[in-house]
C-alpha positions in Angstrom: 78.2 -5.0 -3.5 76.5 -3.0 -0.7 74.9 0.4 -1.4 75.4 3.6 0.6 72.2 4.9 2.0 71.4 8.6 2.2 69.6 10.3 5.1 68.3 13.9 5.0 67.9 15.7 8.3 66.6 19.1 9.6 68.6 21.1 12.1 65.9 23.3 13.6 67.2 25.9 16.0 65.4 28.8 17.8 66.7 30.9 20.6 69.6 28.4 21.1 67.1 25.6 21.5 67.2 22.6 19.1 64.1 20.6 18.2 64.5 16.8 18.5 62.1 13.8 18.3 62.1 10.8 20.5 62.3 7.7 18.3 59.6 4.9 18.7 59.4 1.4 17.4 62.4 1.8 15.1 66.1 1.4 15.2 67.3 3.6 18.1 63.9 3.6 19.9 64.0 5.8 23.0 66.7 8.1 21.7 66.4 11.7 20.5 67.0 12.5 16.9 66.7 15.2 14.2 63.7 15.1 12.0 64.4 13.4 8.7 64.4 10.3 6.6 65.7 8.4 3.6 66.3 9.9 0.2 64.2 8.1 -2.5 65.4 7.4 -6.0 65.2 10.5 -8.3 64.3 12.8 -5.3 66.4 15.9 -4.6 67.8 16.0 -1.0 66.0 19.2 -0.1 62.7 17.8 -1.5 63.2 14.7 0.6 63.5 16.8 3.7 60.4 18.8 2.8 58.5 15.6 2.3 59.7 14.2 5.7 58.7 17.4 7.5 55.3 17.1 6.0 55.0 13.4 6.9 56.4 13.6 10.4 55.2 17.1 11.5 52.4 18.1 9.1 54.5 21.1 8.1 54.7 22.3 4.5 57.9 24.3 3.8 59.6 25.5 0.6 62.9 23.7 0.2 64.5 26.9 -1.1 64.4 28.2 2.5 66.7 25.4 3.7 70.5 25.9 3.8 73.0 23.1 3.6 74.7 22.8 7.0 76.6 19.5 7.2 77.5 16.3 5.3 78.3 13.4 7.6 79.7 9.9 6.9 78.1 7.3 9.2 80.1 4.2 9.0 78.6 1.3 11.0 80.7 -1.8 10.3 79.1 -3.6 13.2 75.7 -3.2 11.5 77.2 -3.7 7.9 75.8 -0.3 6.8 77.1 3.0 5.6 75.0 6.2 5.5 75.7 9.7 4.2 73.7 12.3 6.1 72.8 15.6 4.4 71.7 18.1 7.1 70.0 21.4 6.4 69.3 24.3 8.7 65.5 24.7 8.5 63.6 27.8 9.5 60.5 26.8 11.4 57.8 29.5 11.9 54.9 29.2 14.3 56.5 27.1 17.0 58.1 28.6 20.1 61.0 27.1 22.0 60.5 29.5 24.9 56.9 28.4 25.4 57.7 24.8 24.4 55.3 24.9 21.5 56.2 22.0 19.2 54.8 20.6 16.0 52.3 17.8 16.1 53.4 14.1 16.1 52.1 12.9 12.7 53.8 9.5 12.7 53.3 8.2 16.3 54.6 4.7 15.3 58.0 6.3 14.6 58.2 9.3 16.9 56.8 9.6 20.5 57.2 13.4 20.9 59.0 16.5 19.7 60.8 18.5 22.4 63.1 21.6 22.5 66.5 21.2 24.2 69.3 23.7 24.9 71.7 23.3 21.9 74.6 23.3 24.3 73.0 20.7 26.6 71.3 18.1 24.4 69.9 15.0 26.0 72.4 12.2 26.8 70.6 9.7 24.7 71.1 11.1 21.2 70.4 8.7 18.3 73.9 7.5 17.6 74.0 8.2 13.9 73.0 11.9 14.7 75.8 12.4 17.3 78.4 13.0 14.6 76.0 15.4 12.8 75.7 17.5 16.0 79.5 17.4 16.6 80.1 18.5 13.0 77.8 21.5 13.4 79.1 22.4 16.9 82.6 22.5 15.3 81.3 25.0 12.8 82.3 22.6 10.0 80.4 21.3 7.0 82.3 18.0 7.0 84.3 16.2 9.7 86.0 12.9 8.9 
């Protein structure tokens, strides 16, 4: 029997700009994605996301500041995998979308760069598992089937 995997992602929005990372050397390399990663055994989802923000951007945030934004089923029969994505709105202080100030890239083997994009005009090459997350949020829903 196959297991469902769980991904935890951060939706970071400032001045109608969304922060995305360009994936490198991993599945979906060259596409833009939300910051996040896999939930580990006996780890709370919000703590997973706090850990991922620390690992990927060097940012320490209190998980109590996160707010649940979306749950997304990511069924990929062509790849024989099923993910559930838990996405939180994450307040990010000290970075500026207007001045294009972004966090540092702390895992260059997985992420080439962080960049701000207009939320209504994201790049065309969004990481496919995150497309549905962004559609769910844009529809002002927590869950879309």
